[in-house]
C-alpha positions, 0 to 999 in steps of 0.5 A: 820800225818803231814810229817816233813819239809825238815830239815837240821842239825839246824842253829841258824841264819836261825831259828832266820831269819825265814828262817827254816821251824817249825814243825806244831803245834810248837809256831814258826810254822806260827808266823808272822816273823815281830812278831818273829823278834821283840821277838829276841832282848829280849832274850838270846841265849844259846847252851847246851851240850847233857846231861846237864840240860836245865838251867845250865849256862842260864838265871835264871828262864827263859822261853825258846823257843827251836831253835834246838835240843831235850830235855826231861821233866820228872815228877814223881807222886806216884812213876811213872816217866812220861817222854815227848820229846820236840823239835824245836819251842816249848816253855818250862817252860812256867809255870814261866809266872804265877810264876816265882818260880813255879817248873817245869819238870827235862828238859835234853838236849838229843842232842845239843840244842839251845834256846832263853831264856826270863825272865818271866816278859819280855815275859809276857809283850810281850804277854800282848801287842801282842794278836796274839803272846799270842794266838799263845802261847795258841794254841801251848800249847794245840796242845801240850796237844793233841799231848801227849795223842795221842802218850803217853796215848793210852795205849790199842793200839799194841806196834808196833803202839805206837812205830811208832807213837812216832818215827814219831812225833820225826822224824817230830819234832826233825828229820834232814836229814840224809846224809848216803847211804839211806837218811831219817830222822835222830833222835838223842838224845832219847835212846831206854831206853827214849822210853820205859820209855816215853811209859811205855813199857817193854824194851824187848817190844820196842826192838821188835817193832824196830826190826819189823821196821828194817825188814820192812826197815822202819828205821835202826840204826846209832851210837847214832841215829835212821834213819827213812828211810820211814816216810810214811810207819811208818806213815801207821803203826802208824795209825794201 
């Protein structure tokens, strides 16, 4: 598992200027600065409040790149809710590149979130003109799919390992450096209920796993946040 970059609370100018490290595997990770800077004027930056649907007040039918924050994406199949978390550097609503009117998952901002939104036809032209950007997008989507399988679909693993894997992933993708007494990485946005829904575990099972991690002093709770005190220890538990 890749350790998280040295994250502070995100600053949009730093992200736009390419001065902030991006999570490994995301679209923005490793994207050449000259290519990123050529894309920025073509999009529209928009800030969303916690709890706000992603598209409210933003460009209609936009494809989004997350500049900072955490969102949930939710679908329902055969009466079963499927929830995934997305964060900094990732692309959202990519289905609109093929069909601008295609329905996507219900996307909700779990924390203050900032995106750069593109009209689908504008981003499509960028992709067709720059094969490097196109390949970067495709690679990031494939990485996201494999990561989803590893985190959300390994149902036979112990609950503690599954919860730890998800928390480590969130720390690496949406975490910010905590300014509290113990330091660590603060995960804002996802609630305990969100964790249970994403992993399709019972609430008591998730609570027990979180309790074990607290007892081991790997995590502790802050107001509306989970702080990972020891990412290396969390990764070790996740590998069991």
